[in-house]
N, C-alpha and C positions, 0 to 999 in steps of 0.2 A: 803524854796523853793516855789515860787509862783505857782499858779494853772496851767497856760499854760506849764510851764517847767515840772511840775509833770506829766501832761497828755502826753507830748511828751516823757518823760522817760518811762512811762508805755507802750506806743505804741511801742517804740523801743524794750523793753524787751519782749513784747508779740510776736513781729516779729522774734526775734532771738531765741525764745524758741521752740525746736522741739516738735512735737505733743506728744511724749512719756512722756515728762516732764510736760506737761500741762494737761494731762488726769485726769479727775475726773470721778468716776463712776456715771452713771445716777441713778436716783432713782430706776428705774426698775431693773438695774443690782445689785444694793445694796440689793434689796428685794430678788432677786434670790440667791445671796450669803448667806443671812441669812437663807433662806429656805433650801439650800443644805448643809449648815455647819453641820446640825444635822444628815445627812444621812451617812451611813457607808462608801460608796465609795468616799465621798467628805470631809473627815476630814482634808485634806490638805488646804482646803479653810479657815478653822478655825484658822490656824496658818499663813495665808498669811499676809504679811505686805503690806497693800495697800498704804502706804506712802513712801515706800522704793524707791531707785533709780530704781530698777527692778520691781516696783509696776505695777499696771494695764497699759498694753501697748495697745494703741488704734489700731484697725485694721479697715480699711475702705472697702467699696465696690464701684465699678465703677458705679453702677446704682443709687447711691445716690449722694447727693450734695458733693462737694469737702471737706467740713468741717464737714460732718455728720459722726460721728463715728458709725460703724455698730456693732462692737464687742469689747470686752475687753479680752485681754489675760492676765491671772493672774498666777503668779508663787506661788507655795506653799511655806510655811515658811521654810521648810527644803530644798527647791530647787530641789526636786526629781520628781515633776510632775507640769504640767501646766493645766489650765482650760480655755476654751474659752466660754464666755458668750455673748449672744446677748445684745446689748445696749438698746433695748427696743423700744421706740417710733419711731425711724427712720426706724427700720427694721419691724415694725408691730408686734413684739412679744418680750417677755422677757423670755429667757430660756437658759438652758445649751446646748451648741452646740457640744463641743468635749473636750476631755482631753487626756493626754499622759504622759508617763514616760519620765524622763530626765536622761540620763546616758551617759556621754561623752566617756566612755570606749567602749560602744557598739554603739557609734555615734547616739544616740537618743537625739534630741534637741527640744526645743519648736520651732514652725514654724518660728517665727520672728527672733530668734537667728540664725537659719540655713540660712535664707536669708541674714542676716547681715554678717555671715562668708563668704558666697559665694560672696557677693558684695566686701568684703575686699580683697579676693583673686585676684580680678580683679582691685584693686586700687580704688574702688568706696565705697560710703557710702549710706545706706538706710536712707531715711528721712521719707517716708510714706509706711506703709505696707498695702497690699490689700489681701483680700480673694476673689478669683474669682469664686469659685463654691462651691456647697454643698459637693463635693467630696474632698474638702480640698486642692485645688490648690491655691497657694499663689504666689505673686510677690511683689516687692518693687520698688520704684522710688527714685531718688535723689532729691535734692532741686529744680532742673529745671523741674521735671516731667518726666525725662527719665528713662525707666525701666532699672534696673541694676542687678537684680537677680530674679529667679523664681524657683518654685518647679516642673515645668513641661517644657519639651523641645518640643516646637511645631514643630520644624524641623524634629526630629526623631519620633515624636508622642509617647513619652514615658516619665514617671516620671524621674526627675533628681535624681540620686542616686549615691552612692559611686561606685557601680558596673558598672554603665554606664559611669561615668567619668573616672574610672581607670580600663579598661578592663583586665589588667594583674592580677587583684585580682581573676578573674574567672578561671585562669589557675591552 
């Protein structure tokens, strides 16, 4: 295959690849993972498969450039917890941001999985995930940049939860 065709093929592949599949951990995030792996509360990072399909998922911020990854959401090797790490240079720091347990029975999911599920319920697909605040408010957009799911309902001024979406559960 000649060089122009190879370049054209690479461009097409990169355009068709969603951000989740093309994410590579920044040097700063790798350094944070190595530092945290030895700490008691972060043993799940030691078993995380960073090359798996559910490997590091990029999370963006609206105040950064459209291609600047702000955070990496990493799933533990056993799938029971997630870790959110700052990507480093673009956010001005490299640190642990948050973590959480994953348990489908009690409806605990990693933030991006929850957004994906909510978007799918409306026949939509998340293409890019955003963390909007330090309080952990998330949203996602489709390929056209249209918001399709969020963890906060701005109309009712309340977090989106099972209890607010299904009021009959409260009875």
